[in-house]
Structure formats: C-alpha cells, structure tokens
matplotlib code that plots the C-alpha trace (Angstrom):
import matplotlib.pyplot as plt

x = [-13.4, -13.8, -10.5, -10.8, -8.7, -8.4, -6.1, -3.1, -4.8, -8.1, -11.2, -13.3, -17.1, -17.5, -15.0, -15.8, -16.0, -14.2, -10.9, -11.0, -10.2, -6.4, -4.5, -7.6, -6.5, -8.6, -7.8, -9.2, -12.3, -12.9, -12.7, -15.3, -17.7, -17.4, -19.3, -16.8, -17.7, -21.2, -22.6, -20.1, -20.3, -20.3, -18.3, -21.5, -22.6, -19.2, -19.3, -22.7, -21.2, -20.4, -16.9, -16.0, -17.3, -15.3, -12.1, -12.8, -13.2, -10.3, -7.3, -5.3, -2.6, -2.6, -5.2, -4.8, -2.6, -4.0, -2.5, -3.8, -7.3, -7.3, -6.2, -8.9, -11.7, -10.4, -10.7, -14.2, -15.6, -14.7, -16.2, -18.4, -21.5, -24.8, -28.1, -31.1, -33.7, -36.2, -36.4, -39.2, -40.2, -41.4, -42.1, -41.3, -44.3, -46.7, -48.4, -48.3, -45.8, -47.5, -46.8, -43.6, -43.0, -39.5, -39.2, -36.7, -35.8, -34.8, -32.7, -32.2, -29.3, -26.7, -23.1, -23.7, -20.3, -20.7, -21.2, -22.1, -24.9, -26.8, -29.5, -33.1, -33.6, -35.4, -38.5, -37.7, -34.5, -36.6, -38.4, -37.2, -38.3, -38.7, -36.3, -37.4, -39.6, -37.1, -34.2, -34.6, -31.5, -32.4, -36.0, -34.8, -32.0, -29.2, -27.6, -24.6, -24.7, -22.9, -25.2, -24.1, -21.7, -18.1, -17.1, -19.4, -17.8, -17.6, -19.5, -17.5, -19.0, -18.8, -16.4, -14.3, -15.1, -12.5, -9.7, -10.1, -7.8, -5.5, -2.0, -0.9, -2.7, -0.4, -2.1, -4.6, -8.2, -11.5, -14.4, -17.2, -21.0, -22.9, -26.7, -28.8, -32.1, -32.7, -35.6, -35.2, -37.9, -36.2, -32.7, -31.7, -30.4, -33.1, -31.4, -27.6, -25.3, -24.9, -21.5, -20.7, -17.6, -18.4, -20.8, -21.8, -22.5, -20.1, -18.7, -22.1, -24.1, -26.6, -29.0, -27.7, -29.8, -28.9, -30.9, -31.5, -33.4, -35.2, -38.2, -41.4, -42.7, -45.3, -47.9, -49.6, -49.3, -47.3, -43.6, -41.2, -37.5, -34.5, -32.5, -28.7, -26.4, -22.9, -19.5, -16.5, -13.9, -15.5, -17.4, -20.6, -21.8, -23.8, -27.5, -30.2, -34.0, -37.2, -38.8, -42.3, -43.4, -46.9, -47.4, -50.8, -52.5, -52.6, -55.9, -54.1, -52.0, -53.1, -53.2, -52.7, -51.4, -52.6, -53.6, -53.3, -49.5, -47.9, -45.8, -42.4, -40.8, -38.6, -34.9, -32.7, -31.7, -34.4, -36.7, -39.6, -38.1, -37.1, -40.8, -42.2, -40.2, -41.1, -44.9]
y = [-54.4, -54.0, -53.6, -55.2, -53.7, -57.1, -58.4, -57.4, -58.2, -57.0, -59.1, -59.3, -59.0, -62.7, -64.0, -65.4, -63.2, -66.1, -64.8, -62.1, -64.7, -64.9, -67.6, -68.5, -69.2, -70.1, -73.7, -73.4, -71.5, -74.3, -76.9, -75.2, -74.2, -77.5, -76.3, -74.7, -71.2, -71.3, -70.1, -68.2, -68.4, -65.4, -65.6, -65.8, -69.1, -70.4, -69.8, -71.4, -74.8, -77.1, -76.7, -80.3, -79.7, -76.4, -78.2, -81.1, -78.7, -76.4, -78.3, -80.8, -81.1, -78.1, -76.4, -74.8, -75.7, -75.8, -72.4, -70.8, -72.2, -70.7, -67.3, -67.4, -68.3, -65.6, -63.0, -64.3, -64.0, -60.3, -59.4, -56.3, -57.6, -55.8, -57.3, -54.9, -55.5, -52.8, -50.0, -47.4, -43.8, -41.3, -37.6, -36.3, -35.7, -37.1, -40.5, -40.2, -39.0, -36.1, -34.4, -32.2, -33.1, -33.6, -37.4, -39.4, -42.9, -44.9, -48.1, -50.2, -52.6, -54.3, -55.9, -59.6, -61.3, -64.6, -67.4, -65.0, -66.1, -62.9, -62.5, -61.7, -57.9, -56.0, -54.5, -51.1, -50.9, -50.9, -47.6, -44.2, -41.6, -38.0, -35.3, -32.9, -30.1, -27.6, -29.1, -27.2, -28.4, -32.0, -31.4, -29.9, -32.3, -29.8, -31.5, -33.7, -37.4, -40.6, -41.2, -37.6, -37.1, -38.1, -34.4, -34.0, -33.8, -37.3, -37.9, -38.7, -42.1, -43.5, -46.4, -46.8, -49.7, -52.4, -51.8, -53.7, -56.8, -55.2, -56.3, -54.9, -51.7, -48.7, -47.5, -48.6, -48.3, -48.3, -49.6, -47.3, -47.9, -46.0, -45.8, -44.5, -44.9, -45.6, -45.9, -49.0, -48.0, -44.8, -46.2, -43.3, -42.6, -40.6, -40.0, -39.6, -41.7, -40.9, -42.1, -43.3, -44.8, -45.2, -47.3, -46.8, -50.5, -52.4, -54.5, -55.0, -56.4, -53.6, -52.1, -49.0, -46.3, -45.0, -42.2, -40.4, -37.1, -35.7, -33.9, -36.1, -36.0, -33.2, -35.9, -38.3, -41.9, -45.2, -45.0, -48.1, -47.4, -49.7, -49.4, -49.9, -50.3, -50.7, -51.5, -50.0, -52.5, -56.0, -58.0, -60.0, -58.0, -55.3, -55.1, -54.4, -54.4, -52.9, -50.3, -48.7, -45.2, -44.1, -40.3, -39.0, -35.7, -32.9, -34.1, -36.8, -34.4, -34.3, -30.7, -29.0, -25.5, -23.4, -24.9, -21.6, -21.4, -21.5, -24.7, -23.4, -24.6, -27.6, -26.8, -28.2, -31.7, -32.6, -35.6, -33.3, -31.7, -35.0, -36.2, -33.0, -33.5, -37.2, -36.9]
z = [6.8, 10.5, 12.4, 15.7, 18.5, 20.0, 17.1, 15.1, 11.9, 10.5, 10.8, 7.6, 7.9, 7.0, 9.7, 13.1, 16.2, 17.9, 16.4, 19.0, 21.7, 22.7, 20.7, 18.6, 15.0, 12.0, 12.6, 16.2, 15.1, 12.4, 15.1, 17.3, 14.6, 12.6, 9.6, 7.4, 8.6, 7.3, 10.6, 12.7, 16.5, 18.9, 22.0, 23.9, 22.1, 22.7, 26.4, 26.6, 25.9, 28.9, 30.0, 29.1, 25.6, 25.1, 26.2, 23.7, 20.8, 21.6, 23.1, 21.1, 18.5, 16.2, 18.5, 21.9, 24.8, 28.3, 29.2, 26.0, 26.6, 30.1, 28.8, 26.2, 28.8, 31.2, 28.5, 27.5, 30.9, 31.1, 27.7, 28.3, 26.6, 27.6, 28.1, 27.6, 30.2, 29.2, 26.4, 26.3, 25.4, 27.9, 28.4, 31.9, 34.0, 31.4, 30.8, 26.9, 24.2, 22.4, 19.2, 19.2, 23.0, 24.4, 24.5, 26.3, 25.0, 28.1, 27.9, 31.0, 30.6, 32.5, 31.8, 31.2, 30.4, 28.6, 31.1, 33.9, 36.4, 36.7, 39.5, 38.6, 38.0, 40.7, 39.1, 40.8, 38.8, 35.5, 36.5, 35.5, 37.9, 36.8, 38.2, 40.8, 39.3, 40.6, 38.8, 35.5, 33.8, 34.3, 33.0, 29.7, 29.3, 29.8, 32.7, 31.5, 32.7, 32.1, 29.1, 27.6, 24.7, 25.5, 25.9, 28.9, 32.3, 33.9, 37.1, 40.1, 40.8, 37.4, 36.9, 33.7, 31.5, 31.6, 29.0, 25.8, 25.3, 22.6, 23.0, 19.7, 20.0, 20.6, 23.7, 26.4, 25.0, 26.9, 24.9, 24.1, 23.5, 20.9, 21.2, 18.4, 16.7, 12.9, 10.6, 8.6, 6.0, 5.3, 5.7, 7.9, 11.3, 13.2, 16.4, 16.1, 18.3, 22.0, 23.2, 26.7, 28.2, 31.8, 33.9, 37.6, 38.3, 36.0, 38.9, 40.6, 37.8, 38.4, 35.9, 34.0, 32.6, 29.2, 27.5, 24.2, 24.1, 21.0, 19.8, 18.9, 15.4, 14.7, 13.6, 15.7, 14.9, 15.6, 14.7, 14.7, 15.1, 15.3, 18.3, 17.9, 20.8, 19.2, 20.9, 19.1, 20.4, 20.1, 17.4, 18.2, 21.1, 19.5, 20.1, 17.5, 18.4, 17.2, 19.5, 19.0, 19.9, 19.9, 19.5, 20.7, 20.0, 22.5, 23.9, 25.7, 27.7, 31.4, 32.9, 29.7, 29.9, 27.0, 23.8, 22.1, 22.4, 19.1, 18.2, 17.2, 14.0, 14.5, 14.5, 11.7, 12.3, 14.7, 14.3, 13.9, 10.8, 9.4, 9.6, 8.4, 5.3, 4.9, 5.3]

ax = plt.figure().add_subplot(projection="3d")
ax.plot(x, y, z, "-o")
ax.set_aspect("equal")
plt.show()
C-alpha cells in the first residue's frame, strides 16, 4: 500500500490518483470516472477535460461545492509533473559509447503541470555540451550538481520544488524525484536511483538536465533498459520509458590513445560487473 503524503489515509495500489485532490472523496471520483473504478484517471487526464465538463462531473449534491472545486483545480495546476523531452546515452568527447567507457545517461525534462500551455522546446536546450577539458572534476563525474545524490552540496541557483500538498503530514515536505535504470528481462535495477530535490528552471518552464553516470558493459552490443523517473510524494506522475544503448568496440573510438592499456577489472556493484556475470 502506497502512503500518499497528500492524504490523511493511505491510498491502495488499486485506488484512483484523483483521491489526492483536496476534497475529493470516493463518491466524487466515481462521478468523474463513471466506470466503477475499472480504469482510474490520472490528474493529468482529469485536467485535460474542458472546464465546463469538469464542473458538470464534480459539482453537485453529494459532490463538491464551488469553493472545494476551485481548491482542487488550484492544486492540480501546481502538480510537479515532468515531461521528458529527450533521453540519450553519451560519452564525453566521443561520438560513440564504447565498451567499459564512462557513460552518462542524460534526461532532458521540464515541469509540465496538468493543463499548462508550454511553449515549444528550443532545440538548443536538448543538447548536452561537454565540460571544458581543464575541468577534471566535471569530466570524471566528481563535481556535485543538482542531479547528484541528496547529500551533495546544493548549488546556489537551484530553486526548491514547491512543497507537497500535505495538510496532515507532520512537517513541510518537498517532493523528490528518483531517476534510475532497470533491466526488465533480468528484473533488476542496473543503475541505482539518483535523487534530486531542486530544479533551476521550475518557474520558467525551462528544460532541466538530469544525469546518471556509470560504466558501460564490457561487451559490445545493443542494450535495452527501462528508465524510471519516480516522484515520492504524488501518484500518477511517474515516468517509465524504454531507452536503448548501443555499445561499440574500441575501433569506433576517435583519436584512440593506446590500445595496449589494460582494462581494469570492474568495481563491485558496477554495471560492467553485472553484465560480466550475466553473459
């Protein structure tokens, strides 16, 4: 059972995400969904309805009053739902992902509250420029950023996510997003979650850059993962999508240094070790 921090009671896995809306009761949810709970609605689907239709479904005897409806809509329009604009794998300074290389999984996303009218994405915002060659910490992934673990130092420009609507929770709570990769065939998490709590462009509708960093498998080939972007405060806004990574042999690397360099044994817990055990 998932405990939603938006409610005083727990929400069972088979219950509707609409119960997170203020003043929404099972009776109101049933009036909206109109199918006996066979196909639960997300808040995004509810907000996609024309305003007049939403009012017809929600307001009435035994349902919502006008003030309650307005409160629910105000909350829904601030729901911190993310929209993924692009997701890809890259190796800094290279055109290909090669065996045992240090890979970045880059996700370009932006806050898209239900019903929001977002402007088209600037193609430049979907690019991911490599750090300067003199910035060693950034190149090896040692420099903390807003996509680093929660314990990392917070950047000065980052803005806290809006607090969760949690009137019965004992303290203020800022929603967190957890990004990780899984292998559906193996039924395992391949890259453990990276947690982030801040966004630089939350109030601007701008594109955020989220990253995971890991070691590529030691064998070339095509690998399919499932990306999970999970919110820990709200139901129905998690993102799940398939992503594909092509790992090439060393012959694809431009400006190779020395092929005779020994490839070190993968560290315990890395993706390289996982695949060396699986293959």
